[in-house]
N, CA, C, O and the ligand as a Tripos MOL2 file, in Angstrom:
@<TRIPOS>MOLECULE
protein
  313   311    79     0     0
PROTEIN
NO_CHARGES

@<TRIPOS>ATOM
      1 N         106.7160   75.7890  122.2800 N.3       1 MET1
      2 CA        106.4320   76.8600  121.3530 C.3       1 MET1
      3 C         105.4650   76.5430  120.2960 C.2       1 MET1
      4 O         105.0700   77.3520  119.4570 O.2       1 MET1
      5 N         105.0620   75.1590  120.4000 N.am      2 GLU2
      6 CA        104.1840   74.6470  119.3430 C.3       2 GLU2
      7 C         102.9430   75.3410  119.3230 C.2       2 GLU2
      8 O         102.4750   75.6590  118.2300 O.2       2 GLU2
      9 N         102.3080   75.6360  120.4340 N.am      3 ASP3
     10 CA        100.9810   76.3270  120.3870 C.3       3 ASP3
     11 C         101.0080   77.6900  119.8760 C.2       3 ASP3
     12 O         100.1300   78.1450  119.1430 O.2       3 ASP3
     13 N         102.1350   78.3970  120.3160 N.am      4 TYR4
     14 CA        102.3230   79.8130  119.8010 C.3       4 TYR4
     15 C         102.3820   79.7350  118.2870 C.2       4 TYR4
     16 O         101.6420   80.4250  117.5860 O.2       4 TYR4
     17 N         103.2810   78.8740  117.7880 N.am      5 GLU5
     18 CA        103.5890   78.9490  116.3800 C.3       5 GLU5
     19 C         102.2930   78.5560  115.5590 C.2       5 GLU5
     20 O         102.1270   79.0730  114.4540 O.2       5 GLU5
     21 N         101.3790   77.6670  116.0580 N.am      6 THR6
     22 CA        100.2100   77.2480  115.3910 C.3       6 THR6
     23 C          99.2030   78.4920  115.4760 C.2       6 THR6
     24 O          98.4640   78.7300  114.5210 O.2       6 THR6
     25 N          99.1870   79.2150  116.5360 N.am      7 LYS7
     26 CA         98.3300   80.3350  116.6180 C.3       7 LYS7
     27 C          98.8640   81.4570  115.7160 C.2       7 LYS7
     28 O          98.0660   82.1650  115.1030 O.2       7 LYS7
     29 N         100.0320   81.6180  115.6270 N.am      8 ARG8
     30 CA        100.7220   82.7090  114.8790 C.3       8 ARG8
     31 C         100.4190   82.4370  113.3360 C.2       8 ARG8
     32 O         100.1350   83.3310  112.5390 O.2       8 ARG8
     33 N         100.5220   81.0200  113.0090 N.am      9 ARG9
     34 CA        100.3570   80.6830  111.6140 C.3       9 ARG9
     35 C          98.9100   80.9110  111.2600 C.2       9 ARG9
     36 O          98.6650   81.4120  110.1620 O.2       9 ARG9
     37 N          97.8810   80.5790  112.1160 N.am     10 ALA10
     38 CA         96.4190   80.8280  111.8450 C.3      10 ALA10
     39 C          96.2620   82.3760  111.7740 C.2      10 ALA10
     40 O          95.6090   82.8380  110.8380 O.2      10 ALA10
     41 N          96.7940   83.1790  112.6630 N.am     11 GLU11
     42 CA         96.6460   84.6190  112.5910 C.3      11 GLU11
     43 C          97.1220   85.1200  111.3610 C.2      11 GLU11
     44 O          96.4060   85.8940  110.7260 O.2      11 GLU11
     45 N          98.1940   84.7990  110.9500 N.am     12 SER12
     46 CA         98.8860   85.4090  109.7540 C.3      12 SER12
     47 C          98.1910   84.8550  108.4380 C.2      12 SER12
     48 O          98.1610   85.5110  107.3970 O.2      12 SER12
     49 N          97.6830   83.6980  108.5620 N.am     13 LYS13
     50 CA         96.8280   83.2500  107.3340 C.3      13 LYS13
     51 C          95.6140   84.2020  107.1870 C.2      13 LYS13
     52 O          95.2780   84.6740  106.1010 O.2      13 LYS13
     53 N          94.9430   84.4630  108.4260 N.am     14 ASN14
     54 CA         93.7830   85.4450  108.3270 C.3      14 ASN14
     55 C          94.0480   86.7240  107.7250 C.2      14 ASN14
     56 O          93.3480   87.2660  106.8700 O.2      14 ASN14
     57 N          95.3200   87.2540  108.3330 N.am     15 ALA15
     58 CA         95.7330   88.6260  107.7820 C.3      15 ALA15
     59 C          95.9740   88.5890  106.2630 C.2      15 ALA15
     60 O          95.5880   89.4980  105.5290 O.2      15 ALA15
     61 N          96.6430   87.4730  105.8120 N.am     16 LEU16
     62 CA         96.8510   87.2610  104.4180 C.3      16 LEU16
     63 C          95.5920   87.3410  103.5780 C.2      16 LEU16
     64 O          95.4960   88.0050  102.5460 O.2      16 LEU16
     65 N          94.5850   86.5590  104.1500 N.am     17 GLU17
     66 CA         93.3430   86.4380  103.4150 C.3      17 GLU17
     67 C          92.7770   87.9130  103.2970 C.2      17 GLU17
     68 O          92.3410   88.2690  102.2020 O.2      17 GLU17
     69 N          92.7640   88.7150  104.2810 N.am     18 LYS18
     70 CA         92.1820   90.0480  104.2430 C.3      18 LYS18
     71 C          92.8940   90.8600  103.2500 C.2      18 LYS18
     72 O          92.2460   91.5890  102.4990 O.2      18 LYS18
     73 N          94.3050   90.7890  103.1780 N.am     19 ILE19
     74 CA         95.0570   91.4970  102.3250 C.3      19 ILE19
     75 C          94.6750   91.1370  100.9490 C.2      19 ILE19
     76 O          94.4660   92.0450  100.1450 O.2      19 ILE19
     77 N          94.5490   89.7710  100.5570 N.am     20 LYS20
     78 CA         94.1030   89.2610   99.3480 C.3      20 LYS20
     79 C          92.8270   89.8300   98.8200 C.2      20 LYS20
     80 O          92.6880   90.1030   97.6280 O.2      20 LYS20
     81 N          91.8060   90.0240   99.8070 N.am     21 ASN21
     82 CA         90.5150   90.4360   99.5320 C.3      21 ASN21
     83 C          90.3680   92.0170   99.5030 C.2      21 ASN21
     84 O          89.2750   92.5450   99.2980 O.2      21 ASN21
     85 N          91.4570   92.6940   99.7060 N.am     22 GLY22
     86 CA         91.5270   94.1880   99.7440 C.3      22 GLY22
     87 C          91.9590   94.6760   98.4120 C.2      22 GLY22
     88 O          91.7650   94.0380   97.3770 O.2      22 GLY22
     89 N          92.5350   95.7960   98.4690 N.am     23 LEU23
     90 CA         92.9760   96.4590   97.1410 C.3      23 LEU23
     91 C          94.3650   96.1510   96.7870 C.2      23 LEU23
     92 O          94.8000   96.5400   95.7030 O.2      23 LEU23
     93 N          95.1940   95.4050   97.7020 N.am     24 ALA24
     94 CA         96.5100   95.1630   97.4110 C.3      24 ALA24
     95 C          96.7410   94.3860   96.1310 C.2      24 ALA24
     96 O          95.8620   93.6480   95.6870 O.2      24 ALA24
     97 N          97.8720   94.5350   95.5500 N.am     25 THR25
     98 CA         98.1970   93.7600   94.2790 C.3      25 THR25
     99 C          99.2240   92.7430   94.7180 C.2      25 THR25
    100 O          99.3260   91.6950   94.0800 O.2      25 THR25
    101 N          99.9760   92.9760   95.7440 N.am     26 LYS26
    102 CA        101.0100   92.1250   96.2280 C.3      26 LYS26
    103 C         101.0190   92.1380   97.8230 C.2      26 LYS26
    104 O         100.3580   92.9610   98.4560 O.2      26 LYS26
    105 N         101.7450   91.2520   98.3720 N.am     27 VAL27
    106 CA        101.9190   91.3020   99.7550 C.3      27 VAL27
    107 C         103.3440   91.5090  100.1810 C.2      27 VAL27
    108 O         104.2410   90.9570   99.5440 O.2      27 VAL27
    109 N         103.6040   92.2520  101.1980 N.am     28 ARG28
    110 CA        105.0390   92.4440  101.6420 C.3      28 ARG28
    111 C         105.1450   91.6710  102.9980 C.2      28 ARG28
    112 O         104.1760   91.6010  103.7540 O.2      28 ARG28
    113 N         106.2820   91.1250  103.2670 N.am     29 ILE29
    114 CA        106.5860   90.5690  104.5890 C.3      29 ILE29
    115 C         107.5840   91.5950  105.3010 C.2      29 ILE29
    116 O         108.6360   91.9690  104.7840 O.2      29 ILE29
    117 N         107.1550   91.9720  106.4600 N.am     30 LEU30
    118 CA        107.8780   92.8410  107.2100 C.3      30 LEU30
    119 C         108.4830   92.1550  108.4210 C.2      30 LEU30
    120 O         107.7150   91.5340  109.1560 O.2      30 LEU30
    121 N         109.7530   92.2010  108.7020 N.am     31 VAL31
    122 CA        110.5750   91.4960  109.7330 C.3      31 VAL31
    123 C         111.2740   92.3800  110.6190 C.2      31 VAL31
    124 O         112.0300   93.2300  110.1500 O.2      31 VAL31
    125 N         111.0760   92.2500  111.9890 N.am     32 PRO32
    126 CA        111.7820   93.1620  112.8200 C.3      32 PRO32
    127 C         113.4550   92.7940  112.7570 C.2      32 PRO32
    128 O         113.9070   91.6940  112.4410 O.2      32 PRO32
    129 N         114.1770   93.8840  113.1020 N.am     33 ALA33
    130 CA        115.5210   93.7770  112.8980 C.3      33 ALA33
    131 C         116.1460   92.6340  113.7580 C.2      33 ALA33
    132 O         117.1830   92.1070  113.3550 O.2      33 ALA33
    133 N         115.5660   92.2270  114.9200 N.am     34 ASP34
    134 CA        116.0820   91.2240  115.7240 C.3      34 ASP34
    135 C         115.5320   89.7890  115.4580 C.2      34 ASP34
    136 O         115.6150   88.8810  116.2850 O.2      34 ASP34
    137 N         114.9840   89.6750  114.2730 N.am     35 ALA35
    138 CA        114.2940   88.4060  113.9680 C.3      35 ALA35
    139 C         115.4420   87.4100  113.5100 C.2      35 ALA35
    140 O         116.5350   87.8580  113.1650 O.2      35 ALA35
    141 N         115.1860   86.1290  113.5120 N.am     36 CYS36
    142 CA        116.1600   85.1740  113.2910 C.3      36 CYS36
    143 C         116.4980   85.1370  111.6580 C.2      36 CYS36
    144 O         115.7120   85.6080  110.8350 O.2      36 CYS36
    145 N         117.6360   84.5810  111.3310 N.am     37 PRO37
    146 CA        118.0830   84.5480  109.8630 C.3      37 PRO37
    147 C         117.0470   84.0450  108.8880 C.2      37 PRO37
    148 O         116.8960   84.5760  107.7880 O.2      37 PRO37
    149 N         116.3410   83.0210  109.3010 N.am     38 VAL38
    150 CA        115.2370   82.5880  108.4840 C.3      38 VAL38
    151 C         114.2580   83.5900  108.1270 C.2      38 VAL38
    152 O         113.9910   83.8650  106.9570 O.2      38 VAL38
    153 N         113.6890   84.1710  109.1940 N.am     39 CYS39
    154 CA        112.7110   85.2630  108.9660 C.3      39 CYS39
    155 C         113.3950   86.4770  108.1590 C.2      39 CYS39
    156 O         112.7510   87.1010  107.3160 O.2      39 CYS39
    157 N         114.6060   86.7470  108.4330 N.am     40 ARG40
    158 CA        115.1630   87.9200  107.6720 C.3      40 ARG40
    159 C         115.2950   87.4960  106.1930 C.2      40 ARG40
    160 O         115.3410   88.3790  105.3360 O.2      40 ARG40
    161 N         115.3540   86.3000  105.8780 N.am     41 ALA41
    162 CA        115.5420   85.8740  104.5720 C.3      41 ALA41
    163 C         114.3030   86.0220  103.6790 C.2      41 ALA41
    164 O         114.3600   86.2460  102.4700 O.2      41 ALA41
    165 N         113.1630   85.8730  104.4030 N.am     42 ILE42
    166 CA        111.9060   85.8490  103.6730 C.3      42 ILE42
    167 C         111.1670   87.3160  103.5150 C.2      42 ILE42
    168 O         110.0750   87.4930  102.9740 O.2      42 ILE42
    169 N         112.0360   88.3650  104.1290 N.am     43 GLU43
    170 CA        111.5180   89.7680  104.0450 C.3      43 GLU43
    171 C         111.4110   90.1420  102.6280 C.2      43 GLU43
    172 O         112.2570   89.7520  101.8230 O.2      43 GLU43
    173 N         110.3510   90.9240  102.2560 N.am     44 GLY44
    174 CA        110.2970   91.3770  100.7960 C.3      44 GLY44
    175 C         108.8620   91.1980  100.3630 C.2      44 GLY44
    176 O         107.9870   90.7050  101.0750 O.2      44 GLY44
    177 N         108.6960   91.6580   99.0910 N.am     45 ALA45
    178 CA        107.3930   91.5910   98.3960 C.3      45 ALA45
    179 C         107.2300   90.3090   97.6190 C.2      45 ALA45
    180 O         108.1780   89.7650   97.0530 O.2      45 ALA45
    181 N         105.9240   89.8170   97.6090 N.am     46 TYR46
    182 CA        105.6620   88.6080   96.9580 C.3      46 TYR46
    183 C         104.3550   88.6630   96.2030 C.2      46 TYR46
    184 O         103.4240   89.3120   96.6790 O.2      46 TYR46
    185 N         104.2290   88.0310   95.0710 N.am     47 ASP47
    186 CA        103.0100   87.7270   94.4490 C.3      47 ASP47
    187 C         102.0720   86.8390   95.3540 C.2      47 ASP47
    188 O         102.6040   86.1130   96.1930 O.2      47 ASP47
    189 N         100.8670   86.8610   95.2380 N.am     48 PHE48
    190 CA         99.9730   86.1650   96.1540 C.3      48 PHE48
    191 C         100.1040   84.6350   95.9480 C.2      48 PHE48
    192 O          99.6780   83.8380   96.7850 O.2      48 PHE48
    193 N         100.6740   84.2830   94.8660 N.am     49 ASP49
    194 CA        100.7420   82.7870   94.6170 C.3      49 ASP49
    195 C         101.9340   82.2160   95.3080 C.2      49 ASP49
    196 O         101.9160   81.0240   95.6140 O.2      49 ASP49
    197 N         103.0630   83.0290   95.6070 N.am     50 ASP50
    198 CA        104.1780   82.3310   96.2410 C.3      50 ASP50
    199 C         104.5810   83.0610   97.4860 C.2      50 ASP50
    200 O         105.7640   83.3260   97.7000 O.2      50 ASP50
    201 N         103.5410   83.4180   98.3780 N.am     51 VAL51
    202 CA        103.8870   84.0550   99.6540 C.3      51 VAL51
    203 C         104.2690   82.8850  100.6290 C.2      51 VAL51
    204 O         103.5250   81.9120  100.7520 O.2      51 VAL51
    205 N         105.4040   83.0020  101.2910 N.am     52 PRO52
    206 CA        105.8370   81.9800  102.4280 C.3      52 PRO52
    207 C         104.8850   82.0820  103.5590 C.2      52 PRO52
    208 O         104.2160   83.1060  103.7040 O.2      52 PRO52
    209 N         104.7910   81.1070  104.3420 N.am     53 ASP53
    210 CA        104.0920   81.0220  105.6500 C.3      53 ASP53
    211 C         104.7810   81.9720  106.6250 C.2      53 ASP53
    212 O         105.9690   82.2600  106.4820 O.2      53 ASP53
    213 N         104.0630   82.4400  107.5770 N.am     54 ILE54
    214 CA        104.6230   83.0880  108.7380 C.3      54 ILE54
    215 C         104.0090   82.3160  109.9970 C.2      54 ILE54
    216 O         102.7830   82.2290  110.0640 O.2      54 ILE54
    217 N         104.7520   81.7920  110.9290 N.am     55 PRO55
    218 CA        106.3680   81.8730  110.9870 C.3      55 PRO55
    219 C         106.7380   80.8900  109.6830 C.2      55 PRO55
    220 O         105.9590   80.0580  109.2180 O.2      55 PRO55
    221 N         107.9480   81.1320  109.2420 N.am     56 PRO56
    222 CA        108.4210   80.3310  108.1380 C.3      56 PRO56
    223 C         108.9820   79.0460  108.7560 C.2      56 PRO56
    224 O         109.3050   79.0590  109.9440 O.2      56 PRO56
    225 N         109.1180   77.9240  108.0070 N.am     57 GLU57
    226 CA        109.7340   76.6300  108.3210 C.3      57 GLU57
    227 C         111.1580   76.9900  108.8420 C.2      57 GLU57
    228 O         111.9470   77.6400  108.1560 O.2      57 GLU57
    229 N         111.4410   76.5330  110.0850 N.am     58 GLY58
    230 CA        112.6990   76.6270  110.5620 C.3      58 GLY58
    231 C         112.9740   77.8960  111.3490 C.2      58 GLY58
    232 O         114.1010   78.1280  111.7880 O.2      58 GLY58
    233 N         111.9980   78.6760  111.5200 N.am     59 CYS59
    234 CA        112.1200   79.8850  112.3470 C.3      59 CYS59
    235 C         112.7100   79.4750  113.6940 C.2      59 CYS59
    236 O         112.4210   78.4120  114.2450 O.2      59 CYS59
    237 N         113.5750   80.4040  114.2040 N.am     60 SER60
    238 CA        114.2050   80.2380  115.4690 C.3      60 SER60
    239 C         114.2400   81.6440  116.2170 C.2      60 SER60
    240 O         115.1680   81.8980  116.9850 O.2      60 SER60
    241 N         113.3460   82.4370  116.0120 N.am     61 CYS61
    242 CA        113.1940   83.7380  116.7840 C.3      61 CYS61
    243 C         113.0700   83.4440  118.2500 C.2      61 CYS61
    244 O         112.1520   82.7300  118.6520 O.2      61 CYS61
    245 N         113.9700   83.9730  119.0770 N.am     62 PRO62
    246 CA        114.0590   83.6830  120.4810 C.3      62 PRO62
    247 C         112.6730   83.8360  121.2100 C.2      62 PRO62
    248 O         112.2990   83.0510  122.0810 O.2      62 PRO62
    249 N         111.9620   84.8950  120.7830 N.am     63 ASN63
    250 CA        110.7000   85.1390  121.5120 C.3      63 ASN63
    251 C         109.5420   84.9230  120.6690 C.2      63 ASN63
    252 O         108.5200   85.5910  120.8280 O.2      63 ASN63
    253 N         109.6490   83.9890  119.7420 N.am     64 GLY64
    254 CA        108.5230   83.7580  118.7170 C.3      64 GLY64
    255 C         108.6670   84.7900  117.5850 C.2      64 GLY64
    256 O         109.1900   85.9030  117.6470 O.2      64 GLY64
    257 N         108.0820   84.1700  116.5220 N.am     65 CYS65
    258 CA        108.1580   85.0310  115.2010 C.3      65 CYS65
    259 C         107.3550   86.2650  115.2830 C.2      65 CYS65
    260 O         106.1760   86.2220  115.6350 O.2      65 CYS65
    261 N         107.9790   87.4100  114.9550 N.am     66 LYS66
    262 CA        107.1950   88.6760  114.9060 C.3      66 LYS66
    263 C         107.0270   89.1510  113.4190 C.2      66 LYS66
    264 O         106.5210   90.2620  113.2580 O.2      66 LYS66
    265 N         107.3580   88.5040  112.4370 N.am     67 ALA67
    266 CA        107.1180   88.7940  111.0880 C.3      67 ALA67
    267 C         105.6250   89.0410  110.7810 C.2      67 ALA67
    268 O         104.7600   88.4520  111.4290 O.2      67 ALA67
    269 N         105.3330   89.8790  109.8320 N.am     68 PHE68
    270 CA        103.8900   89.9540  109.5090 C.3      68 PHE68
    271 C         103.6960   90.3450  108.0540 C.2      68 PHE68
    272 O         104.6510   90.7640  107.3990 O.2      68 PHE68
    273 N         102.5700   90.2250  107.5710 N.am     69 TYR69
    274 CA        102.1790   90.5790  106.2140 C.3      69 TYR69
    275 C         101.6570   91.9760  106.1550 C.2      69 TYR69
    276 O         100.8890   92.3830  107.0270 O.2      69 TYR69
    277 N         102.0550   92.7470  105.1300 N.am     70 ALA70
    278 CA        101.5190   94.0080  104.9320 C.3      70 ALA70
    279 C         101.1660   94.2150  103.4540 C.2      70 ALA70
    280 O         101.8460   93.7690  102.5300 O.2      70 ALA70
    281 N          99.9790   94.9730  103.3050 N.am     71 PRO71
    282 CA         99.5710   94.9040  101.7960 C.3      71 PRO71
    283 C         100.5840   95.8860  100.9370 C.2      71 PRO71
    284 O         101.1470   96.8430  101.4700 O.2      71 PRO71
    285 N         100.7360   95.5700   99.6770 N.am     72 VAL72
    286 CA        101.4900   96.3560   98.7370 C.3      72 VAL72
    287 C         100.4730   97.1260   97.8150 C.2      72 VAL72
    288 O          99.8290   96.4860   96.9840 O.2      72 VAL72
    289 N         100.3230   98.4050   97.9360 N.am     73 LEU73
    290 CA         99.3530   99.0860   97.1260 C.3      73 LEU73
    291 C          99.9840   99.8140   95.9810 C.2      73 LEU73
    292 O         100.6850  100.7960   96.2260 O.2      73 LEU73
    293 N          99.7950   99.4160   94.7550 N.am     74 ASP74
    294 CA        100.5310  100.2420   93.6830 C.3      74 ASP74
    295 C          99.5370  100.6830   92.6590 C.2      74 ASP74
    296 O          99.8740  100.8010   91.4810 O.2      74 ASP74
    297 N          98.3410  100.9250   93.0650 N.am     75 ARG75
    298 CA         97.2790  101.3950   92.1980 C.3      75 ARG75
    299 C          97.1580  102.8990   92.2640 C.2      75 ARG75
    300 O          96.0740  103.4360   92.4900 O.2      75 ARG75
    301 N          98.2630  103.5700   92.0670 N.am     76 PHE76
    302 CA         98.2750  105.0510   91.9890 C.3      76 PHE76
    303 C          98.3270  105.4620   90.5760 C.2      76 PHE76
    304 O          98.8450  104.7750   89.6960 O.2      76 PHE76
    305 N          97.7560  106.6430   90.3870 N.am     77 GLY77
    306 CA         97.8600  107.2580   89.0120 C.3      77 GLY77
    307 C          96.8080  106.5660   88.1230 C.2      77 GLY77
    308 O          95.9750  105.7940   88.5990 O.2      77 GLY77
    309 N          96.8840  106.8940   86.7260 N.am     78 PRO78
    310 CA         95.8460  106.3880   85.9280 C.3      78 PRO78
    311 C          96.0970  104.8270   85.6320 C.2      78 PRO78
    312 O          95.2970  104.1920   84.9460 O.2      78 PRO78
    313 ZN        112.1460   83.6580  112.9150 Zn       79 ZN79
@<TRIPOS>BOND
     1     1     2 1
     2     2     3 1
     3     3     4 2
     4     3     5 am
     5     5     6 1
     6     6     7 1
     7     7     8 2
     8     7     9 am
     9     9    10 1
    10    10    11 1
    11    11    12 2
    12    11    13 am
    13    13    14 1
    14    14    15 1
    15    15    16 2
    16    15    17 am
    17    17    18 1
    18    18    19 1
    19    19    20 2
    20    19    21 am
    21    21    22 1
    22    22    23 1
    23    23    24 2
    24    23    25 am
    25    25    26 1
    26    26    27 1
    27    27    28 2
    28    27    29 am
    29    29    30 1
    30    30    31 1
    31    31    32 2
    32    31    33 am
    33    33    34 1
    34    34    35 1
    35    35    36 2
    36    35    37 am
    37    37    38 1
    38    38    39 1
    39    39    40 2
    40    39    41 am
    41    41    42 1
    42    42    43 1
    43    43    44 2
    44    43    45 am
    45    45    46 1
    46    46    47 1
    47    47    48 2
    48    47    49 am
    49    49    50 1
    50    50    51 1
    51    51    52 2
    52    51    53 am
    53    53    54 1
    54    54    55 1
    55    55    56 2
    56    55    57 am
    57    57    58 1
    58    58    59 1
    59    59    60 2
    60    59    61 am
    61    61    62 1
    62    62    63 1
    63    63    64 2
    64    63    65 am
    65    65    66 1
    66    66    67 1
    67    67    68 2
    68    67    69 am
    69    69    70 1
    70    70    71 1
    71    71    72 2
    72    71    73 am
    73    73    74 1
    74    74    75 1
    75    75    76 2
    76    75    77 am
    77    77    78 1
    78    78    79 1
    79    79    80 2
    80    79    81 am
    81    81    82 1
    82    82    83 1
    83    83    84 2
    84    83    85 am
    85    85    86 1
    86    86    87 1
    87    87    88 2
    88    87    89 am
    89    89    90 1
    90    90    91 1
    91    91    92 2
    92    91    93 am
    93    93    94 1
    94    94    95 1
    95    95    96 2
    96    95    97 am
    97    97    98 1
    98    98    99 1
    99    99   100 2
   100    99   101 am
   101   101   102 1
   102   102   103 1
   103   103   104 2
   104   103   105 am
   105   105   106 1
   106   106   107 1
   107   107   108 2
   108   107   109 am
   109   109   110 1
   110   110   111 1
   111   111   112 2
   112   111   113 am
   113   113   114 1
   114   114   115 1
   115   115   116 2
   116   115   117 am
   117   117   118 1
   118   118   119 1
   119   119   120 2
   120   119   121 am
   121   121   122 1
   122   122   123 1
   123   123   124 2
   124   123   125 am
   125   125   126 1
   126   126   127 1
   127   127   128 2
   128   127   129 am
   129   129   130 1
   130   130   131 1
   131   131   132 2
   132   131   133 am
   133   133   134 1
   134   134   135 1
   135   135   136 2
   136   135   137 am
   137   137   138 1
   138   138   139 1
   139   139   140 2
   140   139   141 am
   141   141   142 1
   142   142   143 1
   143   143   144 2
   144   143   145 am
   145   145   146 1
   146   146   147 1
   147   147   148 2
   148   147   149 am
   149   149   150 1
   150   150   151 1
   151   151   152 2
   152   151   153 am
   153   153   154 1
   154   154   155 1
   155   155   156 2
   156   155   157 am
   157   157   158 1
   158   158   159 1
   159   159   160 2
   160   159   161 am
   161   161   162 1
   162   162   163 1
   163   163   164 2
   164   163   165 am
   165   165   166 1
   166   166   167 1
   167   167   168 2
   168   167   169 am
   169   169   170 1
   170   170   171 1
   171   171   172 2
   172   171   173 am
   173   173   174 1
   174   174   175 1
   175   175   176 2
   176   175   177 am
   177   177   178 1
   178   178   179 1
   179   179   180 2
   180   179   181 am
   181   181   182 1
   182   182   183 1
   183   183   184 2
   184   183   185 am
   185   185   186 1
   186   186   187 1
   187   187   188 2
   188   187   189 am
   189   189   190 1
   190   190   191 1
   191   191   192 2
   192   191   193 am
   193   193   194 1
   194   194   195 1
   195   195   196 2
   196   195   197 am
   197   197   198 1
   198   198   199 1
   199   199   200 2
   200   199   201 am
   201   201   202 1
   202   202   203 1
   203   203   204 2
   204   203   205 am
   205   205   206 1
   206   206   207 1
   207   207   208 2
   208   207   209 am
   209   209   210 1
   210   210   211 1
   211   211   212 2
   212   211   213 am
   213   213   214 1
   214   214   215 1
   215   215   216 2
   216   215   217 am
   217   217   218 1
   218   218   219 1
   219   219   220 2
   220   219   221 am
   221   221   222 1
   222   222   223 1
   223   223   224 2
   224   223   225 am
   225   225   226 1
   226   226   227 1
   227   227   228 2
   228   227   229 am
   229   229   230 1
   230   230   231 1
   231   231   232 2
   232   231   233 am
   233   233   234 1
   234   234   235 1
   235   235   236 2
   236   235   237 am
   237   237   238 1
   238   238   239 1
   239   239   240 2
   240   239   241 am
   241   241   242 1
   242   242   243 1
   243   243   244 2
   244   243   245 am
   245   245   246 1
   246   246   247 1
   247   247   248 2
   248   247   249 am
   249   249   250 1
   250   250   251 1
   251   251   252 2
   252   251   253 am
   253   253   254 1
   254   254   255 1
   255   255   256 2
   256   255   257 am
   257   257   258 1
   258   258   259 1
   259   259   260 2
   260   259   261 am
   261   261   262 1
   262   262   263 1
   263   263   264 2
   264   263   265 am
   265   265   266 1
   266   266   267 1
   267   267   268 2
   268   267   269 am
   269   269   270 1
   270   270   271 1
   271   271   272 2
   272   271   273 am
   273   273   274 1
   274   274   275 1
   275   275   276 2
   276   275   277 am
   277   277   278 1
   278   278   279 1
   279   279   280 2
   280   279   281 am
   281   281   282 1
   282   282   283 1
   283   283   284 2
   284   283   285 am
   285   285   286 1
   286   286   287 1
   287   287   288 2
   288   287   289 am
   289   289   290 1
   290   290   291 1
   291   291   292 2
   292   291   293 am
   293   293   294 1
   294   294   295 1
   295   295   296 2
   296   295   297 am
   297   297   298 1
   298   298   299 1
   299   299   300 2
   300   299   301 am
   301   301   302 1
   302   302   303 1
   303   303   304 2
   304   303   305 am
   305   305   306 1
   306   306   307 1
   307   307   308 2
   308   307   309 am
   309   309   310 1
   310   310   311 1
   311   311   312 2
@<TRIPOS>SUBSTRUCTURE
     1 MET1         2 RESIDUE 1 A MET
     2 GLU2         6 RESIDUE 1 A GLU
     3 ASP3        10 RESIDUE 1 A ASP
     4 TYR4        14 RESIDUE 1 A TYR
     5 GLU5        18 RESIDUE 1 A GLU
     6 THR6        22 RESIDUE 1 A THR
     7 LYS7        26 RESIDUE 1 A LYS
     8 ARG8        30 RESIDUE 1 A ARG
     9 ARG9        34 RESIDUE 1 A ARG
    10 ALA10       38 RESIDUE 1 A ALA
    11 GLU11       42 RESIDUE 1 A GLU
    12 SER12       46 RESIDUE 1 A SER
    13 LYS13       50 RESIDUE 1 A LYS
    14 ASN14       54 RESIDUE 1 A ASN
    15 ALA15       58 RESIDUE 1 A ALA
    16 LEU16       62 RESIDUE 1 A LEU
    17 GLU17       66 RESIDUE 1 A GLU
    18 LYS18       70 RESIDUE 1 A LYS
    19 ILE19       74 RESIDUE 1 A ILE
    20 LYS20       78 RESIDUE 1 A LYS
    21 ASN21       82 RESIDUE 1 A ASN
    22 GLY22       86 RESIDUE 1 A GLY
    23 LEU23       90 RESIDUE 1 A LEU
    24 ALA24       94 RESIDUE 1 A ALA
    25 THR25       98 RESIDUE 1 A THR
    26 LYS26      102 RESIDUE 1 A LYS
    27 VAL27      106 RESIDUE 1 A VAL
    28 ARG28      110 RESIDUE 1 A ARG
    29 ILE29      114 RESIDUE 1 A ILE
    30 LEU30      118 RESIDUE 1 A LEU
    31 VAL31      122 RESIDUE 1 A VAL
    32 PRO32      126 RESIDUE 1 A PRO
    33 ALA33      130 RESIDUE 1 A ALA
    34 ASP34      134 RESIDUE 1 A ASP
    35 ALA35      138 RESIDUE 1 A ALA
    36 CYS36      142 RESIDUE 1 A CYS
    37 PRO37      146 RESIDUE 1 A PRO
    38 VAL38      150 RESIDUE 1 A VAL
    39 CYS39      154 RESIDUE 1 A CYS
    40 ARG40      158 RESIDUE 1 A ARG
    41 ALA41      162 RESIDUE 1 A ALA
    42 ILE42      166 RESIDUE 1 A ILE
    43 GLU43      170 RESIDUE 1 A GLU
    44 GLY44      174 RESIDUE 1 A GLY
    45 ALA45      178 RESIDUE 1 A ALA
    46 TYR46      182 RESIDUE 1 A TYR
    47 ASP47      186 RESIDUE 1 A ASP
    48 PHE48      190 RESIDUE 1 A PHE
    49 ASP49      194 RESIDUE 1 A ASP
    50 ASP50      198 RESIDUE 1 A ASP
    51 VAL51      202 RESIDUE 1 A VAL
    52 PRO52      206 RESIDUE 1 A PRO
    53 ASP53      210 RESIDUE 1 A ASP
    54 ILE54      214 RESIDUE 1 A ILE
    55 PRO55      218 RESIDUE 1 A PRO
    56 PRO56      222 RESIDUE 1 A PRO
    57 GLU57      226 RESIDUE 1 A GLU
    58 GLY58      230 RESIDUE 1 A GLY
    59 CYS59      234 RESIDUE 1 A CYS
    60 SER60      238 RESIDUE 1 A SER
    61 CYS61      242 RESIDUE 1 A CYS
    62 PRO62      246 RESIDUE 1 A PRO
    63 ASN63      250 RESIDUE 1 A ASN
    64 GLY64      254 RESIDUE 1 A GLY
    65 CYS65      258 RESIDUE 1 A CYS
    66 LYS66      262 RESIDUE 1 A LYS
    67 ALA67      266 RESIDUE 1 A ALA
    68 PHE68      270 RESIDUE 1 A PHE
    69 TYR69      274 RESIDUE 1 A TYR
    70 ALA70      278 RESIDUE 1 A ALA
    71 PRO71      282 RESIDUE 1 A PRO
    72 VAL72      286 RESIDUE 1 A VAL
    73 LEU73      290 RESIDUE 1 A LEU
    74 ASP74      294 RESIDUE 1 A ASP
    75 ARG75      298 RESIDUE 1 A ARG
    76 PHE76      302 RESIDUE 1 A PHE
    77 GLY77      306 RESIDUE 1 A GLY
    78 PRO78      310 RESIDUE 1 A PRO
    79 ZN79       313 GROUP 0 **** ****
């Protein structure tokens, strides 16, 4: 699974860069319900400075990590 994980890590880094360069103020990690406990534990919204890697250290998702980054947009209203 080493290759898959390396690839996933590069892909998610890319996605994170795009989110940082967009309109988002924070980033949210979304995790499928069948993900491993390590992934479930990192689900939530983060400041750009302390976003965990995807896949996280110690991930044991049976079919590979499916967690992903999503932008948090809170620039509504004045
Ligand atoms: Zn996992």
